[in-house]
Backbone as a printed PyTorch tensor [residue, N CA C, xyz], in Angstrom:
tensor([[[105.8170, 123.5190,  97.4800],
         [105.1820, 122.2220,  97.5290],
         [103.8630, 122.3730,  98.2680]],

        [[102.7920, 121.8600,  97.6660],
         [101.4890, 122.0050,  98.2940],
         [101.0130, 120.6850,  98.8940]],

        [[ 99.8760, 120.7390,  99.5640],
         [ 99.3280, 119.5830, 100.2750],
         [ 99.0530, 118.4250,  99.3180]],

        [[ 98.5480, 118.7230,  98.1290],
         [ 98.2310, 117.6600,  97.1630],
         [ 99.4870, 116.9050,  96.7560]],

        [[100.6110, 117.5930,  96.5750],
         [101.8780, 116.9380,  96.2440],
         [102.3220, 116.0270,  97.3960]],

        [[102.1800, 116.5080,  98.6190],
         [102.5790, 115.7170,  99.7880],
         [101.6860, 114.4900,  99.9140]],

        [[100.3730, 114.6530,  99.6880],
         [ 99.4610, 113.5090,  99.7360],
         [ 99.8140, 112.4980,  98.6520]],

        [[100.1840, 112.9830,  97.4930],
         [100.5770, 112.1010,  96.3820],
         [101.8240, 111.3070,  96.7530]],

        [[102.8120, 111.9670,  97.3590],
         [104.0270, 111.2840,  97.8050],
         [103.7120, 110.2310,  98.8660]],

        [[102.7940, 110.5650,  99.7770],
         [102.4060, 109.6080, 100.8210],
         [101.7470, 108.3760, 100.2040]],

        [[100.8990, 108.5920,  99.1910],
         [100.2740, 107.4610,  98.4940],
         [101.3250, 106.5980,  97.8130]],

        [[102.2880, 107.2450,  97.1460],
         [103.3760, 106.5140,  96.4860],
         [104.1560, 105.6710,  97.4960]],

        [[104.4090, 106.2410,  98.6670],
         [105.1300, 105.5100,  99.6980],
         [104.3560, 104.2500, 100.0840]],

        [[103.0520, 104.4160, 100.3260],
         [102.2270, 103.2840, 100.7580],
         [102.1660, 102.2270,  99.6530]],

        [[101.9220, 102.6550,  98.4000],
         [101.7950, 101.7180,  97.2840],
         [103.0780, 100.9260,  97.0550]],

        [[104.2280, 101.5530,  97.3170],
         [105.5000, 100.9100,  97.0590],
         [106.1850, 100.3450,  98.2870]],

        [[105.5000, 100.4000,  99.4340],
         [106.0510,  99.8230, 100.6500],
         [107.2120, 100.5890, 101.2500]],

        [[107.3300, 101.8760, 100.9450],
         [108.4240, 102.6760, 101.4830],
         [108.0610, 103.1600, 102.8830]],

        [[109.0560, 103.2310, 103.7640],
         [108.7870, 103.7020, 105.1230],
         [109.3360, 105.1130, 105.3510]],

        [[110.2970, 105.5330, 104.5440],
         [110.8930, 106.8590, 104.6980],
         [111.1260, 107.4710, 103.3290]],

        [[110.8650, 108.7700, 103.2300],
         [111.1210, 109.5030, 101.9930],
         [111.5880, 110.8960, 102.3610]],

        [[112.7430, 111.2980, 101.8140],
         [113.2560, 112.6360, 102.0160],
         [113.3230, 113.3150, 100.6590]],

        [[112.8590, 114.5510, 100.5990],
         [112.8250, 115.2900,  99.3540],
         [113.2800, 116.7230,  99.6140]],

        [[114.1660, 117.2190,  98.7430],
         [114.6340, 118.5920,  98.8480],
         [114.3600, 119.2950,  97.5200]],

        [[113.6510, 120.4170,  97.5970],
         [113.4000, 121.2580,  96.4270],
         [113.8320, 122.6730,  96.8130]],

        [[114.9420, 123.1130,  96.2290],
         [115.4570, 124.4290,  96.6060],
         [115.8450, 124.4260,  98.0610]],

        [[115.2570, 125.3500,  98.8260],
         [115.5570, 125.4100, 100.2630],
         [114.5390, 124.6080, 101.0760]],

        [[113.4540, 124.1490, 100.4310],
         [112.4300, 123.3870, 101.1430],
         [112.8660, 121.9380, 101.2860]],

        [[112.7250, 121.4040, 102.4920],
         [113.0630, 120.0200, 102.7660],
         [111.8330, 119.3530, 103.3580]],

        [[111.5990, 118.1180, 102.9180],
         [110.4480, 117.3600, 103.3930],
         [110.9140, 115.9570, 103.7360]],

        [[110.5420, 115.4760, 104.9180],
         [110.8530, 114.1020, 105.3010],
         [109.5530, 113.4530, 105.7490]],

        [[109.1860, 112.3650, 105.0460],
         [107.9860, 111.6230, 105.3870],
         [108.3930, 110.2730, 105.9430]],

        [[107.7790, 109.8710, 107.0410],
         [108.0180, 108.5650, 107.6220],
         [106.6680, 107.9680, 107.9550]],

        [[106.5840, 106.6520, 107.7650],
         [105.3420, 105.9860, 108.1500],
         [105.6840, 104.6610, 108.8150]],

        [[104.8190, 104.2570, 109.7250],
         [105.0000, 102.9830, 110.4010],
         [104.3840, 101.9000, 109.5460]],

        [[105.0800, 100.7810, 109.4940],
         [104.5430,  99.6460, 108.7580],
         [103.4240,  99.0280, 109.5860]],

        [[102.2810,  98.7780, 108.9350],
         [101.1590,  98.1380, 109.6130],
         [101.4750,  96.6550, 109.7430]],

        [[101.0940,  96.0420, 110.8760],
         [101.3500,  94.6080, 110.9820],
         [100.5990,  93.8850, 109.8810]],

        [[101.2740,  92.9290, 109.2740],
         [100.6790,  92.1980, 108.1700],
         [ 99.5420,  91.3360, 108.6910]],

        [[ 98.3910,  91.4600, 108.0610],
         [ 97.2360,  90.6400, 108.4160],
         [ 97.4310,  89.2670, 107.8050]],

        [[ 96.7970,  88.2930, 108.3960],
         [ 96.8940,  86.9320, 107.8490],
         [ 96.2820,  86.9360, 106.4640]],

        [[ 96.9950,  86.3860, 105.4770],
         [ 96.4490,  86.4060, 104.1310],
         [ 95.2110,  85.5370, 104.0190]],

        [[ 94.2350,  86.0380, 103.2700],
         [ 93.0210,  85.2750, 103.0410],
         [ 93.3250,  84.1300, 102.0840]],

        [[ 92.7010,  82.9870, 102.2760],
         [ 92.9550,  81.8880, 101.3600],
         [ 92.5600,  82.2880,  99.9480]],

        [[ 93.4220,  81.9950,  99.0140],
         [ 93.1660,  82.3730,  97.6240],
         [ 92.2140,  81.3770,  96.9900]],

        [[ 91.2490,  81.9060,  96.2460],
         [ 90.3230,  81.0410,  95.5150],
         [ 91.0530,  80.5210,  94.2930]],

        [[ 90.7920,  79.2830,  93.9060],
         [ 91.4640,  78.7780,  92.7200],
         [ 91.0820,  79.6150,  91.5050]],

        [[ 92.0700,  79.8940,  90.6750],
         [ 91.8220,  80.7180,  89.4840],
         [ 91.0510,  79.9280,  88.4640]],

        [[ 90.0230,  80.5560,  87.9320],
         [ 89.2230,  79.9010,  86.8850],
         [ 89.8990,  80.1200,  85.5440]],

        [[ 89.9480,  79.1010,  84.7110],
         [ 90.5600,  79.2790,  83.3970],
         [ 89.7700,  80.2840,  82.5860]],

        [[ 90.4740,  81.2880,  82.0310],
         [ 89.8190,  82.3600,  81.3060],
         [ 89.4180,  81.9610,  79.8950]],

        [[ 90.2090,  81.1210,  79.2330],
         [ 89.9550,  80.7880,  77.8230],
         [ 88.6010,  80.1300,  77.6190]],

        [[ 88.1980,  79.0950,  78.4230],
         [ 86.8990,  78.4950,  78.1770],
         [ 85.7390,  79.4810,  78.3840]],

        [[ 85.8500,  80.3420,  79.3920],
         [ 84.7990,  81.3360,  79.6340],
         [ 84.7260,  82.3060,  78.4770]],

        [[ 85.8690,  82.7760,  78.0120],
         [ 85.8990,  83.7100,  76.8900],
         [ 85.3460,  83.0520,  75.6290]],

        [[ 85.6940,  81.7770,  75.4040],
         [ 85.1920,  81.0730,  74.2090],
         [ 83.6910,  80.9060,  74.2930]],

        [[ 83.1740,  80.6040,  75.4730],
         [ 81.7300,  80.4330,  75.6340],
         [ 80.9830,  81.7200,  75.3490]],

        [[ 81.6180,  82.8430,  75.6440],
         [ 80.9940,  84.1300,  75.3880],
         [ 81.2550,  84.6380,  73.9790]],

        [[ 82.0670,  83.9080,  73.2430],
         [ 82.3730,  84.3250,  71.8780],
         [ 83.3540,  85.4810,  71.8310]],

        [[ 84.1910,  85.6070,  72.8420],
         [ 85.1660,  86.6980,  72.9060],
         [ 86.5600,  86.0900,  72.8340]],

        [[ 87.4400,  86.6830,  72.0490],
         [ 88.8040,  86.2000,  71.9680],
         [ 89.5510,  86.5820,  73.2380]],

        [[ 90.3470,  85.6740,  73.8050],
         [ 91.0980,  86.0390,  75.0140],
         [ 92.0980,  87.1440,  74.7020]],

        [[ 92.3180,  88.0110,  75.6850],
         [ 93.2240,  89.1320,  75.4960],
         [ 94.6510,  88.6240,  75.4050]],

        [[ 95.4100,  89.1930,  74.4930],
         [ 96.8060,  88.8090,  74.3390],
         [ 97.6650,  89.6900,  75.2420]],

        [[ 98.7860,  89.1660,  75.6420],
         [ 99.7230,  89.9440,  76.4550],
         [100.2520,  91.0940,  75.6030]],

        [[100.4700,  92.2540,  76.1950],
         [100.9810,  93.3770,  75.4170],
         [102.3400,  93.0410,  74.8180]],

        [[102.5320,  93.4620,  73.5870],
         [103.7810,  93.1650,  72.8880],
         [104.9320,  93.9210,  73.5380]],

        [[106.0660,  93.2530,  73.6590],
         [107.2670,  93.8910,  74.2080],
         [107.7730,  94.9070,  73.2000]],

        [[108.0100,  96.1210,  73.6390],
         [108.5410,  97.1560,  72.7490],
         [109.9940,  96.8480,  72.4720]],

        [[110.4290,  97.1880,  71.2380],
         [111.8230,  96.9280,  70.8750],
         [112.7400,  97.9110,  71.5840]],

        [[113.9860,  97.5090,  71.6880],
         [114.9900,  98.3880,  72.2960],
         [115.4900,  97.8410,  73.6140]],

        [[116.3660,  98.6140,  74.2180],
         [116.9790,  98.2640,  75.4950],
         [116.4340,  99.1810,  76.5780]],

        [[115.9610,  98.5890,  77.6650],
         [115.4880,  99.3910,  78.7860],
         [116.6570,  99.7170,  79.7050]],

        [[116.7350, 100.9680,  80.1260],
         [117.6880, 101.3880,  81.1520],
         [116.9010, 101.3740,  82.4500]],

        [[117.2920, 100.5110,  83.3760],
         [116.5740, 100.3390,  84.6360],
         [117.2630, 101.0880,  85.7690]],

        [[116.4600, 101.5200,  86.7370],
         [117.0070, 102.2120,  87.8960],
         [117.8200, 101.2580,  88.7390]],

        [[119.0470, 101.6070,  89.0730],
         [119.8700, 100.7370,  89.9100],
         [119.5560, 100.8620,  91.3930]],

        [[118.6740, 101.8020,  91.7460],
         [118.4040, 102.0640,  93.1540],
         [117.0640, 102.7820,  93.3110]],

        [[116.5770, 102.8570,  94.5230],
         [115.4150, 103.6560,  94.8690],
         [115.9040, 105.0850,  95.0570]],

        [[115.1930, 106.0640,  94.5310],
         [115.6060, 107.4470,  94.6970],
         [114.7280, 108.4040,  93.9150]],

        [[115.2010, 109.6080,  93.7650],
         [114.4650, 110.6410,  93.0310],
         [115.1630, 110.8550,  91.6890]],

        [[114.3870, 110.7750,  90.6090],
         [114.8810, 110.9060,  89.2410],
         [114.9960, 112.3880,  88.8710]],

        [[116.1540, 112.7840,  88.3590],
         [116.3370, 114.1350,  87.8600],
         [116.8420, 114.0480,  86.4110]],

        [[116.1630, 114.7260,  85.5210],
         [116.5020, 114.6660,  84.1060],
         [117.5990, 115.6470,  83.7250]],

        [[117.9370, 116.5810,  84.6160],
         [118.9410, 117.6070,  84.3340],
         [119.8710, 117.7700,  85.5500]],

        [[121.0680, 118.3270,  85.3290],
         [121.9870, 118.4960,  86.4370],
         [121.5230, 119.5010,  87.4860]],

        [[120.6700, 120.4560,  87.0810],
         [120.0660, 121.3950,  88.0370],
         [118.7750, 121.9050,  87.4320]],

        [[117.9090, 122.5440,  88.2440],
         [116.5950, 122.9470,  87.7460],
         [116.6250, 123.9300,  86.5650]],

        [[117.7010, 124.7020,  86.4110],
         [117.7750, 125.6900,  85.3430],
         [118.3930, 125.1480,  84.0510]],

        [[118.8870, 123.9220,  84.0750],
         [119.5440, 123.3390,  82.9040],
         [118.5560, 122.5380,  82.0600]],

        [[118.9330, 122.3460,  80.7940],
         [118.1060, 121.4970,  79.9500],
         [118.3890, 120.0340,  80.3070]],

        [[117.4620, 119.1200,  80.0060],
         [117.6590, 117.7030,  80.3520],
         [118.8970, 117.1200,  79.6830]],

        [[119.4870, 116.1110,  80.3250],
         [120.6320, 115.4230,  79.7460],
         [120.2610, 114.8800,  78.3650]],

        [[119.0870, 114.2200,  78.2840],
         [118.6160, 113.6480,  77.0150],
         [117.1090, 113.8190,  76.8930]],

        [[116.6490, 113.8100,  75.6540],
         [115.2170, 113.8720,  75.3550],
         [114.9370, 112.8260,  74.2870]],

        [[113.6610, 112.5240,  74.0690],
         [113.2780, 111.5780,  73.0400],
         [113.8330, 112.0480,  71.6940]],

        [[114.4650, 111.1220,  70.9870],
         [115.0460, 111.4310,  69.6810],
         [116.5340, 111.7150,  69.7280]],

        [[117.0940, 111.9470,  70.9150],
         [118.5250, 112.2200,  71.0360],
         [119.3550, 110.9550,  70.7990]],

        [[120.4790, 111.1110,  70.1300],
         [121.4380, 110.0140,  69.9380],
         [122.3350, 109.9530,  71.1710]],

        [[122.5790, 108.7320,  71.6710],
         [123.4730, 108.5640,  72.8190],
         [124.4920, 107.4750,  72.5170]],

        [[125.6140, 107.5810,  73.1740],
         [126.6710, 106.5720,  73.0710],
         [126.8050, 105.9130,  74.4460]],

        [[127.2660, 104.6780,  74.4410],
         [127.4710, 103.9530,  75.6980],
         [128.3440, 104.8000,  76.6180]],

        [[127.8650, 104.9970,  77.8420],
         [128.5990, 105.7900,  78.8210],
         [128.1090, 107.2110,  78.9860]],

        [[127.3030, 107.7150,  78.0150],
         [126.7410, 109.0670,  78.1490],
         [125.8130, 109.1390,  79.3480]],

        [[125.8270, 110.2440,  80.0750],
         [124.9310, 110.4260,  81.2260],
         [123.5220, 110.6680,  80.7210]],

        [[122.5600, 109.8800,  81.2470],
         [121.1540, 110.0190,  80.8630],
         [120.3580, 110.8080,  81.8850]],

        [[120.7010, 110.6330,  83.1640],
         [119.9490, 111.2870,  84.2370],
         [120.7430, 111.1650,  85.5350]],

        [[120.1710, 111.6860,  86.5900],
         [120.7260, 111.5510,  87.9320],
         [119.6360, 110.9690,  88.8180]],

        [[120.0210, 110.0410,  89.6810],
         [119.0960, 109.5540,  90.7100],
         [119.7100, 109.8970,  92.0580]],

        [[118.9460, 110.6690,  92.8270],
         [119.3820, 111.0350,  94.1810],
         [118.9230, 109.9470,  95.1390]],

        [[119.8880, 109.3250,  95.7860],
         [119.5810, 108.2880,  96.7680],
         [120.4120, 108.5460,  98.0070]],

        [[119.7590, 108.7030,  99.1240],
         [120.4180, 108.9630, 100.4100],
         [121.4180, 110.1230, 100.3100]],

        [[120.9500, 111.2140,  99.7280],
         [121.7340, 112.4610,  99.6040],
         [122.9020, 112.3400,  98.6320]],

        [[123.0070, 111.2220,  97.9030],
         [124.0550, 111.0460,  96.9150],
         [123.4580, 111.1960,  95.5220]],

        [[124.1490, 111.9140,  94.6590],
         [123.7010, 112.0870,  93.2650],
         [124.4020, 111.0350,  92.4090]],

        [[123.6510, 110.0950,  91.8730],
         [124.1930, 108.9980,  91.0640],
         [123.8930, 109.2500,  89.5940]],

        [[124.9290, 109.4440,  88.7770],
         [124.7310, 109.6090,  87.3450],
         [124.4420, 108.2420,  86.7400]],

        [[123.4180, 108.1680,  85.9010],
         [123.0440, 106.9090,  85.2570],
         [123.4890, 106.9820,  83.8020]],

        [[124.4280, 106.0790,  83.3940],
         [124.9490, 106.1230,  82.0410],
         [124.1350, 105.2610,  81.0750]],

        [[124.2610, 105.5860,  79.7670],
         [123.6770, 104.7320,  78.7360],
         [124.4570, 103.4290,  78.6970]],

        [[123.7320, 102.3260,  78.5520],
         [124.3810, 101.0180,  78.5270],
         [124.6930, 100.5880,  77.0930]],

        [[124.0690, 101.2450,  76.1200],
         [124.2500, 100.9200,  74.6940],
         [124.2400, 102.1970,  73.8650]],

        [[124.7510, 102.1180,  72.6440],
         [124.6250, 103.2160,  71.6830],
         [123.2170, 103.1510,  71.1060]],

        [[122.6350, 104.2920,  70.7720],
         [121.3210, 104.2890,  70.1430],
         [120.6040, 105.6220,  70.2440]],

        [[119.2960, 105.5610,  70.0680],
         [118.4390, 106.7420,  70.1030],
         [117.4540, 106.5920,  71.2580]],

        [[117.2400, 107.6780,  72.0100],
         [116.2620, 107.6520,  73.0950],
         [114.8700, 107.5650,  72.4650]],

        [[114.1860, 106.4410,  72.6920],
         [112.8550, 106.2400,  72.1220],
         [111.7720, 106.6130,  73.1240]],

        [[112.0840, 106.5410,  74.4200],
         [111.0820, 106.8130,  75.4270],
         [111.7550, 107.2020,  76.7410]],

        [[111.2060, 108.2280,  77.3980],
         [111.5920, 108.5760,  78.7550],
         [110.4290, 108.1030,  79.6080]],

        [[110.6650, 107.1270,  80.4660],
         [109.5870, 106.4320,  81.1790],
         [109.1420, 107.1090,  82.4750]],

        [[109.9050, 108.0760,  82.9860],
         [109.5650, 108.7340,  84.2600],
         [109.6920, 110.2410,  84.1090]],

        [[109.0490, 110.9610,  85.0120],
         [109.1000, 112.4100,  84.9870],
         [110.1290, 112.9680,  85.9600]],

        [[110.5720, 114.1750,  85.6760],
         [111.5480, 114.8480,  86.5280],
         [111.0030, 115.0050,  87.9400]],

        [[111.8000, 114.6320,  88.9370],
         [111.4140, 114.7560,  90.3380],
         [110.5930, 113.5770,  90.8390]],

        [[110.3520, 112.5800,  89.9960],
         [109.5660, 111.4200,  90.3790],
         [110.3910, 110.4420,  91.1990]],

        [[109.7750, 109.8470,  92.2170],
         [110.4390, 108.8120,  93.0030],
         [110.4190, 107.5370,  92.1780]],

        [[111.5800, 106.8970,  92.0270],
         [111.6720, 105.6640,  91.2620],
         [112.0830, 104.5200,  92.1670]],

        [[111.7180, 103.3210,  91.7590],
         [112.0110, 102.1000,  92.5070],
         [113.1760, 101.3680,  91.8500]],

        [[113.7450, 100.4280,  92.5550],
         [114.7840,  99.5750,  92.0330],
         [114.2420,  98.7990,  90.8280]],

        [[114.9950,  98.7710,  89.7350],
         [114.6580,  98.0680,  88.4930],
         [113.4930,  98.6800,  87.7310]],

        [[113.0590,  99.8890,  88.0930],
         [111.9830, 100.5630,  87.3370],
         [112.5760, 101.0900,  86.0360]],

        [[111.9050, 100.8950,  84.9040],
         [112.4160, 101.4140,  83.6280],
         [112.4930, 102.9470,  83.6580]],

        [[113.6370, 103.4800,  83.2290],
         [113.8600, 104.9220,  83.1500],
         [113.7990, 105.4000,  81.7100]],

        [[114.4490, 104.6630,  80.8040],
         [114.5410, 105.0220,  79.3920],
         [114.4330, 103.7570,  78.5370]],

        [[114.0270, 103.9560,  77.2850],
         [114.0990, 102.8950,  76.2790],
         [114.9630, 103.4260,  75.1500]],

        [[116.0210, 102.6880,  74.8280],
         [116.9590, 103.0800,  73.7810],
         [116.8310, 102.0750,  72.6370]],

        [[116.6850, 102.6070,  71.3960],
         [116.6230, 101.7270,  70.2210],
         [117.8000, 101.9840,  69.3370]]])
């Protein structure tokens, strides 16, 4: 693990409001802790200007919300580290295009030194793997999309 990886983890911690992160890779162990900064008084919010009239005046169509992709999202039940395989030398539990049945193991999330197997909630095909191996995931973060 190099300095850039550690800096990246520290940024992730700050962006997601985490105060402690422990990571083990092989024999290397890393524990990051940060103190929470006292919350500053929030600045008064300016009233939001309606976007549609401004866009119409400029002759631009307002942007549409991104379309929801079809399928079922498998969400992380906890904060932890996502592992796509049972160990570093094994192939991933599932890959895009694989058929899965309800109850099949999709991945492992390591949380507080516990390895939690995450099962498929529905039968279908893996359409998308939303996170990378070894990535820190948050509660309710999408892990997979099954169609």
